[in-house]
KEKEKOL-110658 format. One record per residue (C-alpha): chain; x, y negated, z. Coordinates in pm, whole numbers, plus 50000, padded with zeros to 5 digits. Layout:
BEGIN
node mol: A, px: X, py: Y, pz: Z
...
//
This chain:
BEGIN
node mol: A, px: 50000, py: 50000, pz: 50000
node mol: A, px: 50140, py: 49661, pz: 49901
node mol: A, px: 50067, py: 49341, pz: 50091
node mol: A, px: 50179, py: 49073, pz: 49846
node mol: A, px: 50252, py: 48741, pz: 50021
node mol: A, px: 50182, py: 48382, pz: 49917
node mol: A, px: 50165, py: 48141, pz: 49762
node mol: A, px: 50182, py: 47887, pz: 50046
node mol: A, px: 50249, py: 47513, pz: 50052
node mol: A, px: 50609, py: 47397, pz: 50069
node mol: A, px: 50744, py: 47195, pz: 50359
node mol: A, px: 50756, py: 46884, pz: 50143
node mol: A, px: 50401, py: 46939, pz: 50011
node mol: A, px: 50278, py: 46977, pz: 50368
node mol: A, px: 50468, py: 46664, pz: 50468
node mol: A, px: 50308, py: 46461, pz: 50193
node mol: A, px: 49965, py: 46585, pz: 50303
node mol: A, px: 50045, py: 46482, pz: 50661
node mol: A, px: 50145, py: 46132, pz: 50558
node mol: A, px: 49836, py: 46089, pz: 50340
node mol: A, px: 49622, py: 46202, pz: 50636
node mol: A, px: 49484, py: 46491, pz: 50429
node mol: A, px: 49579, py: 46732, pz: 50706
node mol: A, px: 49714, py: 46703, pz: 51058
node mol: A, px: 50008, py: 46875, pz: 51220
node mol: A, px: 49759, py: 47032, pz: 51458
node mol: A, px: 49574, py: 47187, pz: 51164
node mol: A, px: 49897, py: 47310, pz: 51002
node mol: A, px: 50008, py: 47461, pz: 51331
node mol: A, px: 49672, py: 47627, pz: 51394
node mol: A, px: 49684, py: 47776, pz: 51043
node mol: A, px: 50026, py: 47930, pz: 51111
node mol: A, px: 49918, py: 48057, pz: 51451
node mol: A, px: 49606, py: 48209, pz: 51294
node mol: A, px: 49819, py: 48396, pz: 51041
node mol: A, px: 50042, py: 48521, pz: 51322
node mol: A, px: 49737, py: 48639, pz: 51516
node mol: A, px: 49590, py: 48811, pz: 51210
node mol: A, px: 49899, py: 48981, pz: 51068
node mol: A, px: 50183, py: 49002, pz: 51316
node mol: A, px: 50059, py: 49314, pz: 51495
node mol: A, px: 50117, py: 49499, pz: 51166
node mol: A, px: 50431, py: 49317, pz: 51049
node mol: A, px: 50627, py: 49258, pz: 51372
node mol: A, px: 50773, py: 48920, pz: 51276
node mol: A, px: 50768, py: 48767, pz: 51626
node mol: A, px: 50893, py: 48863, pz: 51969
node mol: A, px: 50746, py: 48555, pz: 52139
node mol: A, px: 50472, py: 48322, pz: 52014
node mol: A, px: 50477, py: 47978, pz: 52179
node mol: A, px: 50124, py: 47872, pz: 52087
node mol: A, px: 50065, py: 47634, pz: 52378
node mol: A, px: 50392, py: 47450, pz: 52330
node mol: A, px: 50336, py: 47437, pz: 51954
node mol: A, px: 49993, py: 47281, pz: 51987
node mol: A, px: 50125, py: 47020, pz: 52229
node mol: A, px: 50413, py: 46934, pz: 51996
node mol: A, px: 50177, py: 46913, pz: 51697
node mol: A, px: 49948, py: 46675, pz: 51883
node mol: A, px: 50248, py: 46458, pz: 51971
node mol: A, px: 50362, py: 46461, pz: 51607
node mol: A, px: 50018, py: 46349, pz: 51493
node mol: A, px: 50025, py: 46060, pz: 51738
node mol: A, px: 50372, py: 45955, pz: 51627
node mol: A, px: 50290, py: 45968, pz: 51257
node mol: A, px: 49967, py: 45773, pz: 51314
node mol: A, px: 50164, py: 45501, pz: 51492
node mol: A, px: 50416, py: 45472, pz: 51208
node mol: A, px: 50699, py: 45673, pz: 51367
node mol: A, px: 50835, py: 45906, pz: 51100
node mol: A, px: 51125, py: 46134, pz: 51191
node mol: A, px: 51168, py: 46274, pz: 50841
node mol: A, px: 51052, py: 46568, pz: 50628
node mol: A, px: 51020, py: 46817, pz: 50917
node mol: A, px: 50806, py: 46589, pz: 51134
node mol: A, px: 50497, py: 46788, pz: 51233
node mol: A, px: 50604, py: 47100, pz: 51039
node mol: A, px: 50572, py: 47445, pz: 51207
node mol: A, px: 50906, py: 47629, pz: 51225
node mol: A, px: 51039, py: 47940, pz: 51400
node mol: A, px: 51371, py: 48032, pz: 51559
node mol: A, px: 51545, py: 48367, pz: 51538
node mol: A, px: 51537, py: 48497, pz: 51894
node mol: A, px: 51902, py: 48445, pz: 51971
node mol: A, px: 51885, py: 48064, pz: 51966
node mol: A, px: 51792, py: 47904, pz: 52297
node mol: A, px: 51468, py: 47712, pz: 52331
node mol: A, px: 51427, py: 47553, pz: 52670
node mol: A, px: 51176, py: 47735, pz: 52889
node mol: A, px: 51142, py: 48031, pz: 52651
node mol: A, px: 51314, py: 48370, pz: 52676
node mol: A, px: 51609, py: 48430, pz: 52443
node mol: A, px: 51607, py: 48808, pz: 52414
node mol: A, px: 51859, py: 48860, pz: 52130
node mol: A, px: 51637, py: 49159, pz: 52055
node mol: A, px: 51749, py: 49338, pz: 52372
node mol: A, px: 51546, py: 49458, pz: 52668
node mol: A, px: 51840, py: 49344, pz: 52884
node mol: A, px: 51758, py: 48982, pz: 52798
node mol: A, px: 51382, py: 49020, pz: 52810
node mol: A, px: 51359, py: 48767, pz: 53097
node mol: A, px: 51652, py: 48549, pz: 52989
node mol: A, px: 51472, py: 48213, pz: 53009
node mol: A, px: 51676, py: 47939, pz: 52843
node mol: A, px: 51761, py: 47644, pz: 53066
node mol: A, px: 51824, py: 47415, pz: 52768
node mol: A, px: 51800, py: 47402, pz: 52391
node mol: A, px: 52060, py: 47539, pz: 52151
node mol: A, px: 52224, py: 47278, pz: 51931
node mol: A, px: 52007, py: 47370, pz: 51630
node mol: A, px: 51695, py: 47358, pz: 51846
node mol: A, px: 51790, py: 47010, pz: 51968
node mol: A, px: 51839, py: 46890, pz: 51610
node mol: A, px: 51511, py: 47038, pz: 51489
node mol: A, px: 51327, py: 46892, pz: 51786
node mol: A, px: 51474, py: 46550, pz: 51709
node mol: A, px: 51349, py: 46591, pz: 51351
node mol: A, px: 50995, py: 46641, pz: 51482
node mol: A, px: 50963, py: 47013, pz: 51405
node mol: A, px: 50696, py: 47218, pz: 51583
node mol: A, px: 50818, py: 47552, pz: 51724
node mol: A, px: 50563, py: 47832, pz: 51686
node mol: A, px: 50776, py: 48114, pz: 51825
node mol: A, px: 51090, py: 48329, pz: 51837
node mol: A, px: 51130, py: 48584, pz: 51560
node mol: A, px: 51220, py: 48951, pz: 51575
node mol: A, px: 51570, py: 49071, pz: 51492
node mol: A, px: 51789, py: 49378, pz: 51490
node mol: A, px: 51902, py: 49442, pz: 51849
node mol: A, px: 52185, py: 49202, pz: 51939
node mol: A, px: 52183, py: 49101, pz: 51568
node mol: A, px: 52401, py: 49409, pz: 51508
node mol: A, px: 52231, py: 49573, pz: 51209
node mol: A, px: 52033, py: 49516, pz: 50892
node mol: A, px: 51702, py: 49700, pz: 50940
node mol: A, px: 51529, py: 49495, pz: 51215
node mol: A, px: 51400, py: 49829, pz: 51338
node mol: A, px: 51410, py: 49708, pz: 51696
node mol: A, px: 51379, py: 49986, pz: 51960
node mol: A, px: 51260, py: 49748, pz: 52231
node mol: A, px: 51018, py: 49509, pz: 52056
node mol: A, px: 50910, py: 49722, pz: 51761
node mol: A, px: 51008, py: 49711, pz: 51395
node mol: A, px: 50961, py: 49422, pz: 51157
node mol: A, px: 50808, py: 49545, pz: 50832
node mol: A, px: 50861, py: 49428, pz: 50478
node mol: A, px: 50551, py: 49230, pz: 50373
node mol: A, px: 50574, py: 49364, pz: 50016
node mol: A, px: 50580, py: 49728, pz: 50132
node mol: A, px: 50538, py: 49798, pz: 50505
node mol: A, px: 50712, py: 50137, pz: 50477
node mol: A, px: 51032, py: 49951, pz: 50384
node mol: A, px: 51269, py: 49740, pz: 50591
node mol: A, px: 51269, py: 49360, pz: 50564
node mol: A, px: 51648, py: 49350, pz: 50606
node mol: A, px: 51826, py: 49203, pz: 50902
node mol: A, px: 51929, py: 49099, pz: 51135
node mol: A, px: 51709, py: 48792, pz: 51069
node mol: A, px: 51428, py: 49016, pz: 50945
node mol: A, px: 51151, py: 48862, pz: 51154
node mol: A, px: 51225, py: 48516, pz: 51017
node mol: A, px: 51204, py: 48640, pz: 50658
node mol: A, px: 50875, py: 48819, pz: 50723
node mol: A, px: 50726, py: 48513, pz: 50894
node mol: A, px: 50823, py: 48290, pz: 50602
node mol: A, px: 50707, py: 48529, pz: 50330
node mol: A, px: 50363, py: 48555, pz: 50492
node mol: A, px: 50310, py: 48186, pz: 50575
node mol: A, px: 50349, py: 48217, pz: 50952
node mol: A, px: 50592, py: 47922, pz: 50951
node mol: A, px: 50744, py: 47681, pz: 50698
node mol: A, px: 51113, py: 47717, pz: 50789
node mol: A, px: 51335, py: 47912, pz: 51024
node mol: A, px: 51692, py: 47920, pz: 51147
node mol: A, px: 51871, py: 48253, pz: 51128
node mol: A, px: 52220, py: 48380, pz: 51198
node mol: A, px: 52451, py: 48554, pz: 50952
node mol: A, px: 52757, py: 48763, pz: 51052
node mol: A, px: 52766, py: 49009, pz: 50763
node mol: A, px: 52463, py: 48902, pz: 50561
node mol: A, px: 52190, py: 48861, pz: 50822
node mol: A, px: 52031, py: 48556, pz: 50656
node mol: A, px: 52086, py: 48651, pz: 50293
node mol: A, px: 51990, py: 49020, pz: 50313
node mol: A, px: 51638, py: 48964, pz: 50451
node mol: A, px: 51598, py: 48666, pz: 50217
node mol: A, px: 51673, py: 48896, pz: 49924
node mol: A, px: 51451, py: 49182, pz: 50040
node mol: A, px: 51156, py: 48958, pz: 50130
node mol: A, px: 51167, py: 48718, pz: 49834
node mol: A, px: 51259, py: 48394, pz: 50013
node mol: A, px: 51561, py: 48160, pz: 50017
node mol: A, px: 51841, py: 48182, pz: 50275
node mol: A, px: 52161, py: 47980, pz: 50306
node mol: A, px: 52474, py: 48083, pz: 50494
node mol: A, px: 52675, py: 47760, pz: 50521
node mol: A, px: 53049, py: 47718, pz: 50544
node mol: A, px: 53190, py: 47843, pz: 50873
node mol: A, px: 53177, py: 47556, pz: 51122
node mol: A, px: 52910, py: 47353, pz: 50938
node mol: A, px: 52620, py: 47438, pz: 51174
node mol: A, px: 52673, py: 47457, pz: 51550
node mol: A, px: 52642, py: 47793, pz: 51725
node mol: A, px: 52622, py: 47644, pz: 52074
node mol: A, px: 52331, py: 47802, pz: 52257
node mol: A, px: 52319, py: 48112, pz: 52033
node mol: A, px: 52390, py: 48462, pz: 52163
node mol: A, px: 52704, py: 48572, pz: 51974
node mol: A, px: 52770, py: 48885, pz: 51774
node mol: A, px: 53118, py: 48793, pz: 51647
node mol: A, px: 53283, py: 48467, pz: 51750
node mol: A, px: 53496, py: 48492, pz: 51435
node mol: A, px: 53228, py: 48566, pz: 51176
node mol: A, px: 52897, py: 48422, pz: 51304
node mol: A, px: 52719, py: 48152, pz: 51104
node mol: A, px: 52384, py: 47979, pz: 51157
node mol: A, px: 52174, py: 47863, pz: 50864
node mol: A, px: 51830, py: 47776, pz: 50725
node mol: A, px: 51568, py: 48003, pz: 50572
node mol: A, px: 51256, py: 47888, pz: 50383
node mol: A, px: 51038, py: 47969, pz: 50082
node mol: A, px: 51202, py: 47726, pz: 49838
node mol: A, px: 51547, py: 47581, pz: 49780
node mol: A, px: 51426, py: 47228, pz: 49849
node mol: A, px: 51279, py: 47338, pz: 50183
node mol: A, px: 51609, py: 47505, pz: 50272
node mol: A, px: 51788, py: 47179, pz: 50185
node mol: A, px: 51552, py: 46982, pz: 50411
node mol: A, px: 51608, py: 47220, pz: 50701
node mol: A, px: 51983, py: 47234, pz: 50643
node mol: A, px: 52007, py: 46855, pz: 50645
node mol: A, px: 51839, py: 46857, pz: 50986
node mol: A, px: 52070, py: 47114, pz: 51150
node mol: A, px: 52409, py: 47054, pz: 50986
node mol: A, px: 52677, py: 46845, pz: 51150
node mol: A, px: 52964, py: 46837, pz: 51394
node mol: A, px: 52909, py: 46945, pz: 51754
node mol: A, px: 53200, py: 46852, pz: 51984
node mol: A, px: 53072, py: 47102, pz: 52242
node mol: A, px: 53106, py: 47398, pz: 52003
node mol: A, px: 53470, py: 47509, pz: 51964
node mol: A, px: 53393, py: 47657, pz: 51621
node mol: A, px: 53232, py: 47340, pz: 51486
node mol: A, px: 53427, py: 47143, pz: 51224
node mol: A, px: 53417, py: 46763, pz: 51200
node mol: A, px: 53344, py: 46717, pz: 50832
node mol: A, px: 53122, py: 46456, pz: 50658
node mol: A, px: 52770, py: 46569, pz: 50565
node mol: A, px: 52673, py: 46549, pz: 50199
node mol: A, px: 52347, py: 46415, pz: 50054
node mol: A, px: 52191, py: 46758, pz: 50013
node mol: A, px: 51852, py: 46640, pz: 49888
node mol: A, px: 51999, py: 46365, pz: 49673
node mol: A, px: 52213, py: 46614, pz: 49478
node mol: A, px: 51939, py: 46865, pz: 49398
node mol: A, px: 51832, py: 46735, pz: 49058
node mol: A, px: 52175, py: 46693, pz: 48899
node mol: A, px: 52153, py: 47024, pz: 48716
node mol: A, px: 52433, py: 47263, pz: 48622
node mol: A, px: 52554, py: 47124, pz: 48290
node mol: A, px: 52925, py: 47200, pz: 48261
node mol: A, px: 52950, py: 47401, pz: 48585
node mol: A, px: 53184, py: 47701, pz: 48565
node mol: A, px: 53007, py: 48011, pz: 48700
node mol: A, px: 53199, py: 48334, pz: 48749
node mol: A, px: 53015, py: 48666, pz: 48731
node mol: A, px: 53183, py: 48870, pz: 49004
node mol: A, px: 53259, py: 49192, pz: 48819
node mol: A, px: 53352, py: 49471, pz: 48828
node mol: A, px: 53364, py: 49522, pz: 49205
node mol: A, px: 53034, py: 49363, pz: 49305
node mol: A, px: 52820, py: 49452, pz: 49006
node mol: A, px: 52935, py: 49814, pz: 49013
node mol: A, px: 52781, py: 49856, pz: 49358
node mol: A, px: 52432, py: 49749, pz: 49245
node mol: A, px: 52141, py: 49940, pz: 49093
node mol: A, px: 52060, py: 49882, pz: 48723
node mol: A, px: 51741, py: 49681, pz: 48784
node mol: A, px: 51927, py: 49452, pz: 49025
node mol: A, px: 52214, py: 49400, pz: 48781
node mol: A, px: 51971, py: 49323, pz: 48497
node mol: A, px: 51783, py: 49066, pz: 48705
node mol: A, px: 52102, py: 48892, pz: 48821
node mol: A, px: 52248, py: 48882, pz: 48470
node mol: A, px: 51920, py: 48735, pz: 48342
node mol: A, px: 51937, py: 48471, pz: 48616
node mol: A, px: 52293, py: 48382, pz: 48514
node mol: A, px: 52180, py: 48357, pz: 48151
node mol: A, px: 51902, py: 48121, pz: 48260
node mol: A, px: 52163, py: 47892, pz: 48419
node mol: A, px: 52371, py: 47916, pz: 48102
node mol: A, px: 52068, py: 47811, pz: 47899
node mol: A, px: 52074, py: 47473, pz: 48077
node mol: A, px: 52444, py: 47409, pz: 48043
node mol: A, px: 52641, py: 47630, pz: 48283
node mol: A, px: 52950, py: 47803, pz: 48146
node mol: A, px: 52966, py: 48175, pz: 48233
node mol: A, px: 53277, py: 48387, pz: 48261
node mol: A, px: 53349, py: 48727, pz: 48411
node mol: A, px: 53598, py: 48721, pz: 48700
node mol: A, px: 53779, py: 48979, pz: 48911
node mol: A, px: 53793, py: 48891, pz: 49279
node mol: A, px: 54119, py: 48928, pz: 49473
node mol: A, px: 54200, py: 49211, pz: 49714
node mol: A, px: 53850, py: 49355, pz: 49720
node mol: A, px: 53974, py: 49689, pz: 49855
node mol: A, px: 54060, py: 49515, pz: 50185
node mol: A, px: 53727, py: 49341, pz: 50244
node mol: A, px: 53520, py: 49608, pz: 50417
node mol: A, px: 53777, py: 49742, pz: 50662
node mol: A, px: 53888, py: 49393, pz: 50762
node mol: A, px: 53531, py: 49279, pz: 50821
node mol: A, px: 53446, py: 49595, pz: 51016
node mol: A, px: 53754, py: 49568, pz: 51239
node mol: A, px: 53697, py: 49205, pz: 51335
node mol: A, px: 53320, py: 49234, pz: 51378
node mol: A, px: 53340, py: 49551, pz: 51587
node mol: A, px: 53616, py: 49416, pz: 51809
node mol: A, px: 53440, py: 49085, pz: 51875
node mol: A, px: 53112, py: 49261, pz: 51954
node mol: A, px: 53289, py: 49506, pz: 52186
node mol: A, px: 53456, py: 49220, pz: 52371
node mol: A, px: 53119, py: 49054, pz: 52432
node mol: A, px: 52929, py: 49372, pz: 52528
node mol: A, px: 53186, py: 49605, pz: 52687
node mol: A, px: 53084, py: 49552, pz: 53052
node mol: A, px: 52715, py: 49553, pz: 52969
node mol: A, px: 52746, py: 49874, pz: 52769
node mol: A, px: 52945, py: 50042, pz: 53047
node mol: A, px: 52680, py: 49970, pz: 53309
node mol: A, px: 52357, py: 49983, pz: 53101
node mol: A, px: 52422, py: 50217, pz: 52807
node mol: A, px: 52070, py: 50359, pz: 52815
node mol: A, px: 51933, py: 50010, pz: 52744
node mol: A, px: 52111, py: 49993, pz: 52407
node mol: A, px: 51976, py: 50141, pz: 52086
node mol: A, px: 52184, py: 50436, pz: 51969
node mol: A, px: 52299, py: 50269, pz: 51647
node mol: A, px: 52416, py: 49955, pz: 51825
node mol: A, px: 52588, py: 50149, pz: 52104
node mol: A, px: 52774, py: 50356, pz: 51846
node mol: A, px: 52895, py: 50045, pz: 51664
node mol: A, px: 53016, py: 49888, pz: 51988
node mol: A, px: 53195, py: 50212, pz: 52077
node mol: A, px: 53372, py: 50195, pz: 51741
node mol: A, px: 53479, py: 49840, pz: 51819
node mol: A, px: 53615, py: 49944, pz: 52158
node mol: A, px: 53836, py: 50199, pz: 51982
node mol: A, px: 54013, py: 49931, pz: 51774
node mol: A, px: 54364, py: 49859, pz: 51904
node mol: A, px: 54507, py: 49514, pz: 51961
node mol: A, px: 54755, py: 49572, pz: 51680
node mol: A, px: 54476, py: 49668, pz: 51439
node mol: A, px: 54280, py: 49358, pz: 51535
node mol: A, px: 54582, py: 49131, pz: 51492
node mol: A, px: 54653, py: 49281, pz: 51150
node mol: A, px: 54291, py: 49230, pz: 51046
node mol: A, px: 54302, py: 48865, pz: 51153
node mol: A, px: 54616, py: 48815, pz: 50943
node mol: A, px: 54456, py: 48987, pz: 50643
node mol: A, px: 54152, py: 48763, pz: 50685
node mol: A, px: 54372, py: 48453, pz: 50671
node mol: A, px: 54529, py: 48579, pz: 50350
node mol: A, px: 54189, py: 48662, pz: 50198
node mol: A, px: 54060, py: 48315, pz: 50285
node mol: A, px: 54349, py: 48159, pz: 50096
node mol: A, px: 54305, py: 48392, pz: 49797
node mol: A, px: 53933, py: 48318, pz: 49767
node mol: A, px: 53988, py: 47944, pz: 49814
node mol: A, px: 54241, py: 47941, pz: 49529
node mol: A, px: 53990, py: 48115, pz: 49303
node mol: A, px: 53770, py: 47805, pz: 49318
node mol: A, px: 54046, py: 47598, pz: 49160
node mol: A, px: 53912, py: 47729, pz: 48828
node mol: A, px: 53548, py: 47800, pz: 48921
node mol: A, px: 53258, py: 47605, pz: 49064
node mol: A, px: 53036, py: 47900, pz: 49159
node mol: A, px: 53030, py: 48277, pz: 49184
node mol: A, px: 52716, py: 48468, pz: 49086
node mol: A, px: 52641, py: 48821, pz: 49203
node mol: A, px: 52356, py: 49024, pz: 49352
node mol: A, px: 52268, py: 48952, pz: 49713
node mol: A, px: 52198, py: 49317, pz: 49787
node mol: A, px: 52284, py: 49616, pz: 49567
node mol: A, px: 51932, py: 49755, pz: 49601
node mol: A, px: 51579, py: 49642, pz: 49677
node mol: A, px: 51437, py: 49705, pz: 50024
node mol: A, px: 51512, py: 50064, pz: 50132
node mol: A, px: 51257, py: 50286, pz: 50299
node mol: A, px: 51260, py: 50265, pz: 50678
node mol: A, px: 51264, py: 50640, pz: 50727
node mol: A, px: 51395, py: 50944, pz: 50544
node mol: A, px: 51719, py: 51124, pz: 50472
node mol: A, px: 51870, py: 50836, pz: 50279
node mol: A, px: 51743, py: 50547, pz: 50493
node mol: A, px: 52056, py: 50508, pz: 50706
node mol: A, px: 52292, py: 50528, pz: 50411
node mol: A, px: 52084, py: 50280, pz: 50211
node mol: A, px: 52086, py: 50030, pz: 50496
node mol: A, px: 52463, py: 50065, pz: 50532
node mol: A, px: 52507, py: 49956, pz: 50169
node mol: A, px: 52327, py: 49628, pz: 50216
node mol: A, px: 52619, py: 49426, pz: 50356
node mol: A, px: 52860, py: 49524, pz: 50079
node mol: A, px: 52792, py: 49213, pz: 49869
node mol: A, px: 52735, py: 48962, pz: 50149
node mol: A, px: 52997, py: 49030, pz: 50418
node mol: A, px: 53297, py: 48912, pz: 50211
node mol: A, px: 53170, py: 48557, pz: 50244
node mol: A, px: 53143, py: 48581, pz: 50622
node mol: A, px: 53500, py: 48705, pz: 50627
node mol: A, px: 53618, py: 48415, pz: 50410
node mol: A, px: 53376, py: 48159, pz: 50559
node mol: A, px: 53254, py: 48044, pz: 50216
node mol: A, px: 52899, py: 47911, pz: 50174
node mol: A, px: 52652, py: 48143, pz: 50000
node mol: A, px: 52282, py: 48129, pz: 49918
node mol: A, px: 52027, py: 48397, pz: 49823
node mol: A, px: 51736, py: 48305, pz: 49598
node mol: A, px: 51467, py: 48528, pz: 49445
node mol: A, px: 51540, py: 48626, pz: 49085
node mol: A, px: 51275, py: 48882, pz: 49002
node mol: A, px: 51114, py: 49209, pz: 49109
node mol: A, px: 51179, py: 49572, pz: 49036
node mol: A, px: 50930, py: 49808, pz: 48872
node mol: A, px: 50752, py: 49851, pz: 49207
node mol: A, px: 50719, py: 49477, pz: 49269
node mol: A, px: 50996, py: 49457, pz: 49530
node mol: A, px: 51201, py: 49134, pz: 49536
node mol: A, px: 51556, py: 49105, pz: 49400
node mol: A, px: 51798, py: 48835, pz: 49518
node mol: A, px: 52057, py: 48631, pz: 49328
node mol: A, px: 52353, py: 48527, pz: 49541
node mol: A, px: 52552, py: 48215, pz: 49456
node mol: A, px: 52878, py: 48128, pz: 49633
node mol: A, px: 53075, py: 47804, pz: 49618
node mol: A, px: 53397, py: 47657, pz: 49750
node mol: A, px: 53431, py: 47561, pz: 50117
node mol: A, px: 53196, py: 47272, pz: 50211
node mol: A, px: 53021, py: 47312, pz: 49875
node mol: A, px: 52666, py: 47349, pz: 50005
node mol: A, px: 52539, py: 47053, pz: 49800
node mol: A, px: 52664, py: 47219, pz: 49483
node mol: A, px: 52511, py: 47553, pz: 49586
node mol: A, px: 52174, py: 47397, pz: 49656
node mol: A, px: 52187, py: 47202, pz: 49329
node mol: A, px: 52253, py: 47518, pz: 49125
node mol: A, px: 51994, py: 47721, pz: 49318
node mol: A, px: 51734, py: 47447, pz: 49271
node mol: A, px: 51810, py: 47439, pz: 48898
node mol: A, px: 51760, py: 47815, pz: 48871
node mol: A, px: 51439, py: 47796, pz: 49073
node mol: A, px: 51304, py: 47524, pz: 48842
node mol: A, px: 51411, py: 47696, pz: 48518
node mol: A, px: 51284, py: 48038, pz: 48622
node mol: A, px: 50949, py: 47899, pz: 48735
node mol: A, px: 50908, py: 47730, pz: 48396
node mol: A, px: 50967, py: 48053, pz: 48203
node mol: A, px: 50663, py: 48262, pz: 48106
node mol: A, px: 50591, py: 48552, pz: 48340
node mol: A, px: 50741, py: 48872, pz: 48209
node mol: A, px: 50985, py: 48689, pz: 47980
//
């Protein structure tokens, strides 16, 4: 049985309606809460719904807008937070029963920024336990289910956010991405997800998975809505040791510049060889669409690809083990088996192996940075396959494949975006991943917006 989502208004459409007094924030918020009430028991997008707080914030937004106070495009817009970002007075569970009563004393940095932008928080979304996996099959709070096919996974670890967006339960969300946790669910659920450059969005007030590889970023239904959300949360945070003091670009102002003359590399053979034929065909067609409006395509071979997976796995496992080792030793039965096994593997990594992996990462960063001396963008599939089945003999293996095309850009810290680029024969979404040079989010969003516009203008089935 297929539950096809949408279409729903964009953030900017809803904002225009708010400012023309055609709808109120209270009505928008009630509509989202009604969808949560009607569908979330089946889809598992949320761990906590903050209906009372949301209605109070919506009423305040309506009063402010009526008085002429306008905080920008997110003012009065219902949004959701992945449940590892703190929201004052609300539990931050990180998808673990151990944090079920972990009431946040203050807001995370991204929560503070969204609150200042006038956003209305409708709840905390479901995730893979401790953000350490890609299925969002949470053993403590129940599974999140793909809205296109509930017997399939939505991806993870930000799976609840993707499900909520695809089904209209919120207009934007903030997820985290350590090996693909924003882009994978974006691809499998047919939405847009941006992993920014490492250090662009503060992680203060977020439960960590890997201090080295974690990123926070926006998720929404359209590229423009992702740009709006990104503009609200990006920026230097002196209280976050991983934050980088770098000027913020005009993300919305750059969107309509097109791709004429941009050099786009098709990342073959390594990345395309991992993907299924329908995925490859859709991504190549998307690249051709960009070429049709002026982009210059070339096939490229990425450097040192044989070192990517083991380096990522060593650093991620070690960082996670460092954060969880005492908790796992005293409360092992309160961890899901898959997560406990991955932490155990991290505990087995030696200091010498970790040091070598950090050195290899530094070398890979330099190699990938140099590649962008002759390229503007990379194009490749987001995931090698559409959403795998949740259960069955091949389910675990299929899920393990999903990070193969996304994790290299956590390792190198480069910005990457996933945008929908078609469906397979069963109607399941396929994602196009674009990658740019460090701090190149404006260019990424510009190219993604161009593809979104061109593909929407093409006849269905073309």
